[in-house]
C-alpha positions as CSV (number, residue, x, y, z in Angstrom):
1,M,0.0,0.0,0.0
2,A,1.3,3.5,-0.9
3,D,2.5,5.8,1.9
4,I,0.5,9.0,1.5
5,K,0.8,12.1,3.7
6,L,-1.1,15.4,3.3
7,H,0.4,18.5,4.9
8,G,-2.1,21.4,5.1
9,F,-4.5,23.6,7.1
10,W,-7.9,22.0,7.7
11,Y,-9.7,25.3,6.9
12,S,-7.8,26.1,3.7
13,P,-9.8,25.7,0.5
14,F,-6.6,24.6,-1.2
15,T,-6.1,21.8,1.3
16,V,-9.8,20.9,1.2
17,K,-9.5,20.4,-2.6
18,V,-6.9,17.7,-2.1
19,K,-8.7,16.1,0.9
20,L,-11.9,15.8,-1.1
21,T,-10.1,14.3,-4.0
22,L,-8.5,11.6,-1.7
23,E,-11.8,11.0,0.0
24,L,-13.8,10.7,-3.2
25,K,-11.4,8.1,-4.5
26,G,-11.2,6.3,-1.1
27,I,-7.5,6.6,-0.8
28,P,-6.1,6.1,2.7
29,Y,-3.7,8.9,3.8
30,E,-2.1,10.4,6.9
31,N,-3.3,14.0,7.5
32,I,-0.6,16.2,9.0
33,E,-2.1,19.4,10.3
34,E,0.2,22.4,10.0
35,D,0.2,25.6,12.0
36,R,-0.3,28.5,9.6
37,L,1.9,30.7,11.8
38,N,4.5,28.1,12.5
39,M,4.8,25.6,9.7
40,S,7.0,22.6,10.1
41,A,10.5,22.4,8.6
42,Q,9.2,19.6,6.3
43,V,6.9,22.0,4.4
44,F,9.9,24.2,3.6
45,Q,11.9,21.2,2.6
46,Y,9.1,19.8,0.4
47,N,8.1,23.1,-1.1
48,P,11.3,25.3,-1.1
49,V,10.0,27.5,-3.9
50,Y,6.6,28.7,-2.5
51,K,7.0,27.5,1.1
52,R,3.3,26.8,1.5
53,V,0.7,24.0,1.7
54,P,-0.9,21.8,0.7
55,V,1.9,19.3,0.0
56,L,1.1,15.7,-0.8
57,V,3.9,13.2,-0.1
58,H,3.6,10.0,-2.0
59,D,6.1,7.3,-1.1
60,G,8.5,10.0,0.1
61,K,8.1,12.2,-3.1
62,P,6.5,15.6,-2.5
63,I,4.0,17.1,-4.9
64,C,3.0,20.8,-4.5
65,E,0.2,23.2,-5.5
66,S,-3.3,22.0,-5.1
67,T,-4.5,21.7,-8.7
68,I,-1.3,19.9,-9.7
69,I,-1.8,17.5,-6.7
70,V,-5.4,16.8,-7.7
71,E,-4.5,16.0,-11.3
72,Y,-1.6,13.8,-10.0
73,I,-3.9,11.8,-7.8
74,D,-6.4,11.5,-10.7
75,Q,-3.7,10.0,-12.9
76,I,-2.2,7.7,-10.3
77,W,-5.6,6.4,-9.1
78,P,-7.8,6.5,-12.2
79,Y,-10.9,5.0,-10.6
80,Y,-13.6,7.6,-10.1
81,P,-12.0,9.8,-12.8
82,L,-12.2,13.6,-12.1
83,L,-11.1,14.8,-15.6
84,P,-13.3,14.0,-18.6
85,T,-12.1,11.5,-21.1
86,D,-13.2,13.6,-24.1
87,S,-10.3,15.9,-25.1
88,Y,-12.5,19.0,-25.6
89,E,-14.4,18.5,-22.3
90,R,-11.1,17.9,-20.5
91,A,-9.7,21.2,-21.9
92,L,-12.9,23.0,-20.9
93,A,-12.7,21.5,-17.3
94,R,-9.1,22.7,-17.1
95,F,-10.1,26.2,-18.2
96,W,-12.7,26.5,-15.4
97,V,-10.2,25.1,-12.8
98,K,-7.7,27.8,-13.9
99,Y,-10.5,30.4,-13.5
100,A,-11.2,29.1,-10.0
101,D,-7.5,29.1,-9.1
102,D,-7.2,32.8,-10.2
103,M,-10.1,33.9,-7.9
104,P,-8.8,33.6,-4.2
105,V,-6.0,36.2,-3.9
106,P,-7.4,39.2,-5.7
107,A,-11.1,38.7,-4.9
108,I,-11.8,36.5,-1.9
109,G,-8.5,37.4,-0.2
110,S,-9.4,41.1,-0.4
111,L,-12.7,40.5,1.4
112,A,-11.0,38.4,4.1
113,Q,-8.6,41.2,4.8
114,S,-10.9,44.1,4.4
115,S,-10.9,46.6,7.3
116,N,-13.9,48.9,6.5
117,D,-17.2,49.0,4.7
118,E,-15.7,50.6,1.6
119,E,-13.1,47.8,1.2
120,Q,-15.7,45.2,1.8
121,E,-18.0,46.6,-0.9
122,K,-15.2,46.8,-3.5
123,A,-14.1,43.2,-2.6
124,I,-17.7,41.9,-2.9
125,E,-18.2,43.6,-6.2
126,K,-15.0,41.9,-7.5
127,I,-16.3,38.5,-6.3
128,W,-19.6,39.2,-8.0
129,E,-17.8,39.8,-11.3
130,H,-16.2,36.4,-11.0
131,L,-19.3,34.6,-9.9
132,R,-21.4,36.3,-12.6
133,V,-19.1,34.8,-15.3
134,I,-19.6,31.4,-13.8
135,E,-23.4,31.9,-13.5
136,D,-23.8,33.2,-17.1
137,Q,-21.2,31.3,-19.0
138,R,-21.2,27.9,-17.3
139,F,-24.7,27.5,-16.0
140,N,-26.8,29.5,-18.5
141,N,-29.5,27.1,-19.8
142,N,-27.5,24.2,-18.3
143,V,-29.7,21.8,-16.5
144,K,-26.9,19.5,-15.4
145,K,-26.6,18.7,-11.8
146,F,-22.8,19.2,-11.8
147,F,-20.3,20.9,-14.1
148,G,-19.6,17.5,-15.8
149,G,-23.1,16.1,-15.7
150,D,-24.4,13.8,-13.0
151,T,-21.2,13.2,-11.1
152,I,-18.6,15.4,-9.4
153,N,-15.6,16.2,-11.5
154,I,-12.4,18.3,-11.1
155,V,-14.4,21.6,-11.6
156,E,-16.5,20.9,-8.5
157,I,-13.3,20.2,-6.6
158,A,-11.9,23.6,-7.6
159,F,-15.0,25.7,-7.0
160,G,-16.7,23.9,-4.1
161,P,-14.2,24.8,-1.3
162,L,-14.0,28.4,-2.5
163,V,-17.8,28.8,-2.3
164,R,-17.7,27.3,1.2
165,F,-15.0,29.8,2.1
166,I,-17.2,32.7,0.8
167,K,-20.1,31.5,2.9
168,V,-17.8,31.5,5.9
169,L,-16.8,35.0,5.2
170,E,-20.4,36.1,4.9
171,E,-21.0,34.9,8.4
172,A,-17.7,36.1,9.9
173,L,-18.0,39.6,8.4
174,E,-21.8,39.8,8.5
175,V,-22.0,40.6,4.8
176,K,-24.0,39.1,1.9
177,V,-22.2,37.8,-1.2
178,L,-24.2,34.9,-2.5
179,G,-27.9,34.6,-2.8
180,D,-30.6,32.7,-4.7
181,E,-31.8,35.8,-6.3
182,K,-28.4,36.9,-7.6
183,F,-26.8,33.5,-8.5
184,P,-29.7,31.0,-8.6
185,H,-27.9,28.4,-10.7
186,L,-24.7,28.6,-8.8
187,Q,-26.5,28.3,-5.5
188,S,-28.4,25.2,-6.8
189,W,-25.1,23.7,-8.0
190,Y,-23.5,24.3,-4.6
191,N,-26.4,22.7,-2.8
192,N,-26.0,19.6,-5.0
193,F,-22.3,19.6,-4.3
194,K,-22.4,19.9,-0.5
195,D,-25.2,17.3,-0.2
196,V,-23.1,14.5,-1.7
197,P,-22.4,12.3,1.4
198,V,-18.6,12.1,1.0
199,I,-18.5,15.9,0.5
200,K,-20.8,16.6,3.4
201,E,-18.6,14.4,5.7
202,N,-15.4,16.1,4.7
203,L,-16.1,19.8,4.3
204,P,-14.7,21.8,7.2
205,D,-17.2,22.7,9.9
206,Q,-18.5,26.2,9.1
207,N,-18.8,27.4,12.7
208,K,-15.2,26.4,13.4
209,M,-14.1,28.1,10.2
210,V,-15.9,31.3,11.2
211,A,-14.0,31.3,14.5
212,V,-10.7,30.8,12.7
213,I,-11.4,33.7,10.3
214,K,-12.3,36.0,13.2
215,F,-9.2,35.0,15.0
216,Y,-6.9,35.8,12.1
217,R,-8.7,39.0,11.3
218,E,-8.2,40.2,14.9
219,K,-4.5,39.4,14.6
220,L,-4.2,41.1,11.2
221,L,-6.3,44.1,11.9
222,G,-5.6,44.5,15.6
223,S,-9.3,44.5,16.4
224,S,-11.0,43.1,19.5
């Protein structure tokens, strides 16, 4: 049996992407919880370029960056494939995964670090721009349950943890970002995603995530 270790933060959407991939495929692994403020020396050894998690260690060999890790897992353990077999559909899935990967820092990260109403409004508008593209371009007249049809694929793995994080920020900051009236198709898709048993069992607890966000915002902003 392969020796698999996952270094990450339980509340990080990037770590969650990898965890959900492992869980969907039923792959046993050792979860190594890192301290965001004091990461282990192994993380810097395994990822000397970016010095961040998640890092997957497979039989002693480290793989870094969440999307690369997800594709690696999908190639090594091909049962329950996450990437479509059709070349065009595969390219399309990778396009939307890249779009999801480009969202967190400029959009979601700005909201997480916002210190006043004006910054929050600008950050929310930026998030709306991204979500409107998904709502209109991916879900417009699309009656499919998931991005790839009736089963979860790599696009769900990319977007699901981000939407969860946005919902956590809504509660922690007492703001409204998502809503059935503004993004009805996206909201319906997310409900389908989070209700899949293996997803429901492995998404981080929202109340605990809210507490973590508030803790780090207090440290960042010096608020009480």
